[in-house]
N, C-alpha and C positions, 0 to 999 in steps of 0.2 A: 432222314437218312441214319443207316446204323452208322453206329460206331464199329473201323477199323480194330479187326484182330491180328496179330501178327503170328503167322504161325510160317516158322524158317524164314525162306526168305521173300516168302509171300503173305499180302495183306488180304486177309477176306474185308468185305463189306462196300457197300454203294457209295460211301463217301470218299474210301480211300482209290475205286477204282473208276469215280466217276468220270474222267474224260475217253476210256473204252467205254464205260456204260454208256453215255447220251453218244457216243457213235455209233453203234451196235443199236441202239432207237432210232436212229436218223435211215443206219440199213434196213433194220426193218420196214420202216415207212416208204423203201425204196419197194420192200418185198410186197406189200400189201396195195401200193398201185399198179404191181402187176397182173392181181386179181382182178382189179377194180375198173383196168380195160374193158373188161366184158360184162360188168354187170349188168347193161343193159342194153346192149348193143348187138350183142352176139346172138340171145333168142330172137331177136329183131328180126338181125339174119336170118336164123330159121327159116322165121313165116315170111319175109317182105324179097328177101333176095333166093332166098335157096325154095321157094314155096315145099315147105316139108310142112302138111298138115297136121300128120300125128303128137299128139302131147309126147307120147313116149322117144317117140324119132326124134323128135326135136330134142330132148333131153339125152341124148347120149352124147355129148360134149362135156355134161357134167358128170355121167358115170363115168367114163373116161377117165373125165379130170380126178373125181375122188377115189376110184380105185389105185390109181398110177398114183397121187400124192401119198395116198394108203401105206401104200407098198415101200417107198422111198422113205417116207416116214419111219418104217424100220429099220430099213436100213442104216439111216443115215445115225444113229446111235451109235449102233455097231463101229461102222466107219469112222464117227468120227473120235473113238475111242482109242481106235488102230491105230489109227494116220494123224491123227490131229480136227480141232475144230477148225481150221480157216481153209487148210487145201479144202473139205468138203463145204463151204460157203463159195469158195474163188466158181467149183467146181458148177452148183447149182446154178451161180451168175453166168459162164458160160452156156448150159446147153438153154436159159432164158432168150436168152438176145433171138435166136430167130422166132418166140412166139410170135409180138408182134407183124414179123414181116410175111410171114404165113396167112393169119389173118388179116394181109392188106391184098393181098394177090392169091388169095384161093380163089381157082374156078368151080370148085364144087364142094361139099359139105364133109367129104372124105378129108379134106386138108383142115379145115377147122376141130373134127376130131383129131386130128394127127399134132393139131398145134397145143393142143389138151393135153396129151400124153409127155410132150413138151414143157410146159406149164406145170404139169401134175410133178414131174422131176426136179424143176426148180421150185417148187415152193415147198416142198419136201425138205430138200436139202436147205434150203435157205433160211425158211420158217423155224424148223427145225433147231440148226445150230445157231441162231442167235435167242432161240431160248437156250437151250445147255449153255452158251455162253455166259448169256446173264444169271442164271443159276450158279453158274460157277465163280462169277465177281460178288455177285452179293452174301454169301455164308448163307446160314441156317436162320438166323431174326427179322432177315426183311424177305425171303422170297416171297411172299404174296404181291406186295410192293414191287420189284423187280418186275413178276411178270404182268399187274398193271401197267407198266411203262411199256411192254412190251404187246402188247395186245394193242392198249390206245393206239399207239402209233404206227399200227399193223392197219386198224381196222379207221382211224380217221383218213388214212389214205384211200382206204378202199373208196368209205366214203366222196371226199374229192376225191377221187380217180372217176369213178359214179357219174358225180355229178358234172363234170367238165366234160368227159364223152357223149355225157345227152347234151348237153349245150353245144358241142362240137357237130355231132349227129344234127340234130336240128337245125342247126344252120347252114353244113357243110353236108350233107350223108350222112350215110354210114360206116363209108369208106372214102379215103384213107386215115379223112382226118383225127378223128376219132384214137386210132393208133398208133399215129406216129411221136404221140406223148412216150406211146411204152417204149421208143426208141431210145428216146433218150432217158427213159427210167434204168432202162437194163444196163445202158455203158456208163452209166455214173456209180449204180451198185457195183458196176464189177470193178470201175476203178478205185473207190469207196476201200471194199474190201481187200485189193489185193495190198495195196498202196498202204491201209493206215491201223486195218484192225489189227490187233497181236491175238495170239496164240494165248489160249483159258485153260486146257488142258491141263497144267501145273496147279490150277487154285481148287481145282478136284482134287487133285494127287493129296493135297496139300492138307486140304478137309478133311480125307480117306483118314489121314494120321493122325488126328485130333479129335474121329467122330466120336460120341456117348453116344453107347448104343442105348435103346430102350429096349422094356422089359418084352421078350418076344418077338423081335426085329430080327428079319434074317441078314445074314451079312453077308461079307465079299465071296466067290468060288463059286457062286453060282453061273449056271451054263447057261445060254440063250431060250434054251428050251425052260429052264425052269423058269426063269423071268417071264418070259410070256405068259406061262399056266398063273402062276403069282399076278401078275400083275389082271389077266382077262379074266381071272376066275376062281383061284384060290384066296388070296386079301381082301376083304371087305372095304376096304375102304380102296384101295386100287382098282378092284374090279368093277365098285359102284362110280368110280369114278369114269371108269372107262366106258362103259354104258350108257351116262350121261353126256358127256363127250360125243357119243356117237348119235344122240338124239340129237343133241344142239346143233350138229351140221347137218341131220337131218332134215328139220325146217331150214336152217341154209340156205341146205338146195334148193327146195322148195320157192322159199324170195328167192333165189336168182333164178331160178326157171318158169316159172308161171306168173312170179309178180309182174312182171314188165306186160305180160301177155294180159290177163287180167284188167290191170289197169290202161292200159291202151285202146281193148273192146269194150270199156264202159266210158270210153267217149274222152278221155284224159288224152292231153298232146304229149309229145317227147319231153318237152322242156320241163310241164308238172308230174310225166312219170319220171324225170329223173328226180327230180326234190325228193319222191316220195322215198325210190329205191335208193339214196344216199341216205335218209334222215335216221335209220334205222342202224349203218354201220357207225353213224355218226353220234348218236346215241349211246353205241354201245362201247367206242371207241375213249368217248370222255368220260364215263363212265368208271373205265379201267382203271382210272389213276384214284380215284376213290375208292371201289370194292376191291383193291387188290390192299390195300389199306386198311382198310376194316378189316381184313380176314386177316391178317396178323394180330387184330385187338380181340376181334369177336371172333373169331374161330369160322371154318370155313364150311361144318355141315349145313347148319343151317341158311346160311347165304346161298350153297347149289342148289339147295330147297327151292327155297323163296324166288330162285333165279327159274327157275325151271319151271313153275306154275303160271311166274309170272308171263315170262313167253309163250303158253300158251291158252291164256288170257286173252296177247295180242291176237294171235293168228286166229283165237274163235274168233275175233271181232274185226279182221277181215274179211272173214266167209261171212260173218253176217249183214254184215253195215255195207256202204256206199256213196262214193264221194271221194272228194281232195281229204276237207275236214278229219271226216271219220276214219280214213284209212290212215292220216296221219298221226291221228292219236294212238294207234294200233302199232304202226312202227315204235309209236316212241317207249310206247309197250315192250314190242320184243328187243329194245335196243336193252331198255333198261334192266331189263330180265337175263341180256347174255351177257351184261356186265357183271353182273353178281354172280355168274357161273364160270366164265371163260377162263380170267388170269385165277380163280380159286383152286380149279382142277387142277390146273397144271399146278399148284401150290400144294395139292394137298400131296401128289404124284414125288414132287420134290423134298415133300415131309417124311411120307417114308419112306421109297427108296433112299437104299444106302448111297454116300456119295461113287461107289468103285462100280456099280453098275444103275446108278442114275440114270445117265444117258442114251440106256439099252431101254430103260423102264420107260421116259418119256417117249423113245420112240416106237414102243407097242401102244401105250395110250392111243396116239397119234394116227397110231393105222387105227384103232378101233376110230379115233374121232372124225380121221376126215374119212374113213368108209361111209358115214352117216349119207357125203353128199351125194353117193352113187346112188347108197339106199332109198335118201329121199327122192332122189330124181324119179328113179323106179317106179317106187310106192306111188309120187304125185301124179306122172304120167300116165300109170296103169288107170291107176281111179277116173283122172279128167278123161282120158278117153272112154270110161265105160260109165262111167256119172255125173260128167262134168266139172269146170274149173272150182267151182264153190265146197264140190264136197269133196275131193281131193284135201284141201285146205281144212276142214273140220277133223277127215280123219289125222292129220299131222297134229292137228291140234289137241289131240284125245290121246295119242302118243307119248304126245309132250310131257303132258299133265302126268301120263302116268311114268314115266322115267322119272320125274319128281317125288313120286310117290314112293316110289324104289332106293332112290340118295333118302329119306327119312327112314326105312326101316332097315336098308345094309348098310351105311354110312359110317363111323364111329368119327368123332372129332379126331383132328388129325398133327391140330396146329401146338409146335412144342411152343413150353414153358420158355418166359423168353434165360438163354443159357448167361449164367452169371458173368462169366469173361466177356460177356458181348454186350449185358444188360447198361451199361454206363457209356452216356454221349462223354466224349473225351473235353 
């Protein structure tokens, strides 16, 4: 844990803010569970309940989710700077409550798509805000570790919910049983956020007053357009992180939308398919607690490059192989590669962005990252319709490998040397 630093009346550091940090980890686990409810059941609803034959059409729910979440991420950063973090978090939970109910009662595929609009807003507001709040609390020395805990909680919950809903669907059918868990999750998330979570915006303000700029660092006073341009294109580390994040979620969109169908059409039952779907985010989630910590010590760039190439190898193994054992190995590789990448990319944003506009930079990064869901679903769906399922998987593997090479060529190392006043444990 990082040593606390007193700045005015506010103390930065994981140890100094441990109760709130732990609570936010738990809240983000509930956020992840809201996505996990869909990982195996909704693609099968498209095929078995609503009889949607074309892959591109069946993946519309991911396209809508991805674009909605991406745009909401962008808004969440500005909203949390203007109104505070906690109101944005509560608003996200209020919007998420109807999602499982719509999925239970949906009489047509359009209802499922509408539910995913709400889910995208829910995820954009809640997940973005828990990220920003943890960065606020952690201070500059332990951002990688903080993001490791945040993303680990979220994606372990995705895995657990994916496994649980697959088991419930195998035993009780695709509806309503798998979605009843999510009703309780949404209610608990709202209650914890409204009653127990505290505002953290003042931590970022205080950090800004003691922030030591690096040579060439962009300072406070930037407009929203300038922050968007820097994060997306101009600043090398930020833009490399943005494209890697987009490609990471591009291949996750493939896994979400097509892997359940590929496994089911290859003779695996719902229960075994549910295990495979859960392995990937479980390894991803568990691994981030280690990789976030490693990025604070070894640096960010090489972990990200290695992670993208490892993901590409896992995706290629899905395309080339068949059977539960081979696909389980592929899922482990994908999870390990994503664990190397996910918290480390967020740490890069925290390293480079000034505290005064960091929340908005996180929003821009997550705009690009979660656009990957939609772009991946479109690429995978169109390729699968034209050339088949396995061809779609090969295409995404190639894109992922290329992204890793871009990081290797464009990103510089962003990890700060430990600041003297933060370096010593008490």
